[in-house]
SERONU-574500 format. One line per 3 residues: their letters; for each residue x, y negated, z negated of N, C-alpha, C, O. Coordinates in Angstrom, 1 decimal, padded with zeros to 4 digits. Each point is the difference from the previous one (the first is absolute). Layout:
% SERONU-574500
A> X/Y/Z/X/Y/Z/X/Y/Z/X/Y/Z  ...
% end
This chain:
% SERONU-574500
XXX> 069.6/-090.4/-100.0/-000.9/-001.1/000.2/000.2/-000.6/001.4/000.2/-001.2/000.1  -000.3/002.0/000.8/000.1/-000.4/001.4/-001.3/-000.6/000.5/-001.1/000.5/-000.4  001.1/-001.5/001.1/-001.2/-000.7/000.6/-000.3/000.6/001.3/000.9/000.4/000.8
XXX> -002.1/-000.3/-000.4/-000.5/000.5/001.3/000.0/-001.2/000.9/-000.9/-000.8/-000.1  001.8/000.7/001.0/000.0/-001.1/001.0/-001.2/-000.1/000.9/-000.4/-001.0/000.4  -000.2/002.2/-000.2/-001.2/000.0/000.9/-001.1/-000.7/-000.7/-000.8/-000.6/000.7
XXX> 000.7/000.7/-002.0/-001.1/-000.7/-000.7/000.1/-001.5/000.1/-001.0/-000.7/000.3  002.2/000.2/-000.4/000.2/-001.5/000.1/-000.3/-000.4/001.4/-000.6/-001.1/000.2  001.0/001.9/000.8/-000.3/-000.4/001.4/-001.5/-000.1/000.3/-000.5/-000.9/000.7
XXX> -000.3/001.9/-001.3/-001.4/000.0/000.2/-000.6/-001.3/-000.6/-000.9/-000.6/000.6  001.3/000.2/-001.7/-000.5/-001.2/-000.7/000.3/-001.2/000.9/-000.9/-000.9/000.2  002.1/000.8/000.3/000.3/-001.1/000.9/-000.8/-000.1/001.2/-000.5/-001.0/000.4
XXX> 000.2/002.2/000.3/-000.8/000.0/001.2/-001.4/-000.3/-000.3/-000.7/-000.6/000.8  000.2/001.0/-002.0/-001.4/-000.3/-000.4/-000.2/-001.5/-000.1/-001.0/-000.6/000.4  001.9/000.0/-001.1/000.0/-001.5/-000.1/000.0/-000.7/001.3/-000.7/-001.0/000.2
XXX> 001.6/001.5/000.7/000.1/-000.6/001.3/-001.4/000.2/000.8/-000.4/-000.9/000.7  -000.2/002.1/-000.8/-001.2/000.2/000.6/-001.1/-000.9/-000.5/-000.8/-000.5/000.7  000.8/000.3/-002.1/-001.0/-000.9/-000.6/000.2/-001.4/000.5/-001.0/-000.8/000.3
XXX> 002.2/000.3/-000.2/000.3/-001.3/000.5/-000.4/-000.2/001.5/-000.6/-001.0/000.3  000.8/002.0/000.5/-000.4/000.0/001.4/-001.5/000.0/000.1/-000.6/-000.8/000.9  -000.1/001.5/-001.7/-001.5/000.0/000.0/-000.5/-001.4/-000.4/-000.9/-000.5/000.6
XXX> 001.5/-000.1/-001.6/-000.5/-001.3/-000.5/000.2/-001.0/001.1/-000.8/-000.8/000.3  002.0/000.8/000.3/000.3/-001.0/001.1/-001.0/000.3/001.2/-000.5/-001.0/000.5  000.2/002.2/-000.2/-000.9/000.3/001.1/-001.4/-000.5/-000.3/-000.7/-000.5/000.9
XXX> 000.3/000.7/-002.1/-001.4/-000.4/-000.4/-000.1/-001.5/000.0/-001.1/-000.5/000.2  002.1/-000.2/-000.5/000.0/-001.5/000.0/000.1/-000.6/001.4/-000.6/-000.9/000.3  001.6/001.5/000.5/000.3/-000.6/001.3/-001.1/000.4/001.0/-000.3/-000.8/000.9
XXX> -000.2/002.0/-000.9/-000.9/000.4/001.1/-001.3/-000.9/000.1/-000.3/-000.4/001.1  -000.3/000.1/-002.2/-001.2/-001.0/000.1/000.4/-001.3/000.5/-000.8/-000.7/000.7  002.0/000.2/-001.0/000.5/-001.3/000.5/000.2/000.1/001.5/-000.5/-000.9/000.7
XXX> 001.1/001.9/-000.2/000.2/000.2/001.4/-001.4/000.1/000.8/-000.1/-000.5/001.0  -000.8/001.2/-001.6/-001.3/000.1/000.6/-000.7/-001.3/000.0/-000.6/-000.4/001.0  000.8/-000.4/-002.1/-000.6/-001.3/000.0/000.6/-001.0/001.1/-000.7/-000.7/000.6
XXX> 002.0/000.8/-000.5/000.7/-000.8/001.1/-000.5/000.4/001.3/-000.3/-000.8/000.9  000.1/002.1/-000.6/-000.5/000.5/001.3/-001.4/-000.5/000.2/-000.3/-000.4/001.1  -000.6/000.5/-002.1/-001.3/-000.5/000.1/-000.1/-001.5/000.3/-000.8/-000.5/000.8
XXX> 001.7/-000.3/-001.5/000.1/-001.4/000.3/000.3/-000.3/001.5/-000.6/-000.8/000.6  001.6/001.6/-000.1/000.4/-000.2/001.4/-001.1/000.5/001.0/-000.2/-000.6/001.0  -000.4/001.7/-001.3/-001.0/000.6/000.8/-001.3/-000.8/000.1/-000.6/-000.2/001.1
XXX> 000.1/-000.3/-002.3/-001.3/-000.6/000.0/000.1/-001.5/-000.4/-001.1/-000.7/-000.1  002.3/000.1/-000.1/000.1/-001.4/-000.3/-000.5/-000.4/-001.3/-000.5/-001.1/-000.2  000.7/002.0/-000.8/-000.6/-000.2/-001.4/001.0/-000.8/-000.9/-000.2/-000.2/-001.1
XXX> 001.4/-000.1/001.7/001.1/-000.6/-000.9/-000.6/-001.1/-000.9/-000.7/-000.8/000.5  001.1/000.8/-001.7/000.9/000.8/-000.7/-000.7/001.1/-000.9/000.6/000.6/-000.8  -001.9/-000.4/001.1/-000.8/000.9/-000.9/000.4/001.4/000.0/000.0/000.7/-001.0
XXX> 000.4/-000.1/002.2/000.4/001.4/000.0/001.2/000.2/-000.8/000.1/001.0/-000.8  000.9/-001.9/000.9/001.2/000.1/-000.8/-000.3/-000.2/-001.5/000.5/000.8/-000.8  -001.3/-001.8/000.5/-000.3/-000.2/-001.4/-000.8/001.2/-000.7/000.4/000.4/-001.1
XXX> -001.3/000.1/001.8/-000.8/001.2/-000.5/000.9/001.2/000.0/000.0/000.8/-001.0  000.8/-000.6/002.0/000.9/001.2/000.0/001.1/-000.1/-001.1/000.2/001.0/-000.6  000.3/-002.2/000.4/001.0/-000.1/-001.1/-000.6/000.2/-001.4/000.6/000.6/-000.8
XXX> -001.8/-001.1/000.7/-000.7/000.2/-001.3/-000.3/001.4/-000.3/000.2/000.6/-001.0  -000.8/000.1/002.0/-000.4/001.4/-000.1/001.3/000.9/-000.2/000.0/000.9/-000.8  001.0/-001.2/001.6/001.2/000.7/-000.2/000.7/-000.1/-001.3/000.4/001.0/-000.6
XXX> -000.4/-002.2/000.1/000.6/-000.3/-001.3/-000.8/000.7/-001.2/000.6/000.7/-000.8  -001.9/-001.0/000.8/-000.8/000.6/-001.0/000.0/001.5/000.0/000.1/000.7/-001.0  -000.3/-000.1/002.2/000.0/001.4/000.2/001.3/000.7/-000.4/000.0/001.0/-000.6
XXX> 001.1/-001.6/001.1/001.3/000.5/-000.4/000.3/000.0/-001.4/000.5/001.0/-000.6  -000.8/-002.1/-000.1/000.3/-000.1/-001.4/-000.9/001.0/-000.8/000.4/000.6/-000.9  -001.7/-000.6/001.3/-000.9/001.0/-000.6/000.4/001.4/000.1/000.0/000.8/-001.0
XXX> 000.5/-000.4/002.2/000.5/001.3/000.2/001.3/000.3/-000.9/000.1/001.1/-000.5  000.8/-002.1/000.4/001.1/000.2/-000.9/-000.4/000.2/-001.4/000.7/000.7/-000.8  -001.7/-001.4/000.3/-000.5/000.1/-001.3/-000.5/001.4/-000.3/000.2/000.6/-001.0
XXX> -001.0/-000.1/002.0/-000.6/001.4/-000.1/001.2/001.0/-000.1/-000.1/000.9/-000.8  001.1/-001.1/001.7/001.1/001.0/000.0/000.7/-000.1/-001.4/000.3/001.1/-000.5  000.0/-002.3/000.0/000.7/-000.1/-001.3/-000.9/000.6/-001.1/000.6/000.6/-000.9
XXX> -001.9/-000.8/001.0/-000.9/000.6/-001.1/000.1/001.5/000.1/000.0/000.6/-001.1  -000.1/000.0/002.3/000.1/001.4/000.1/001.3/000.6/-000.5/000.1/001.0/-000.7  001.0/-001.7/001.0/001.3/000.5/-000.4/000.1/-000.1/-001.6/000.6/000.8/-000.6
XXX> -001.1/-001.9/000.1/000.0/-000.1/-001.5/-000.8/001.1/-000.6/000.4/000.5/-001.1  -001.6/-000.1/001.7/-000.8/001.0/-000.6/000.7/001.4/000.0/-000.1/000.8/-000.9  001.0/-000.6/002.0/000.7/001.2/000.1/001.0/000.2/-001.2/000.2/001.1/-000.4
XXX> 000.3/-002.2/000.0/001.0/000.0/-001.1/-000.5/000.2/-001.4/000.7/000.3/-000.9  -002.1/-000.5/000.8/-000.6/000.1/-001.4/-000.2/001.5/-000.3/-000.3/000.8/000.8  000.5/-000.5/-002.1/-000.3/001.4/-000.4/-001.5/000.3/000.1/-000.8/-000.8/-000.4
XX> 000.6/002.0/000.9/-001.4/000.4/000.1/-000.7/-000.5/001.2/-001.2/000.2/000.2  001.9/-000.9/000.7/-000.7/-000.6/001.2/000.1/001.0/001.1/-000.5/-000.3/001.1
% end
C-alpha cells in the first residue's frame, strides 16, 4: 500500500496554478483600470469597472473549473 508521492505533488501544483490564475484574473483588470484612471483622468471609474469585471470574471471562471472537475468525477462523464 505505498503511495505515489509524485501524484500528491501534481495535485498540489495544480491547486497552486489555479490559485495563481484566479489572482491574475482578478488583479489584472484592476491594474488596467488604475492605469486608465491615470492615463485619461477617469478616476474612480476605471478602477471600479476593472474591479467589478475582475471579480465577476474570476469567480465565474472558478465556478466553471469546479463544474468541470466535478463532471470528471462522475461515472459515465
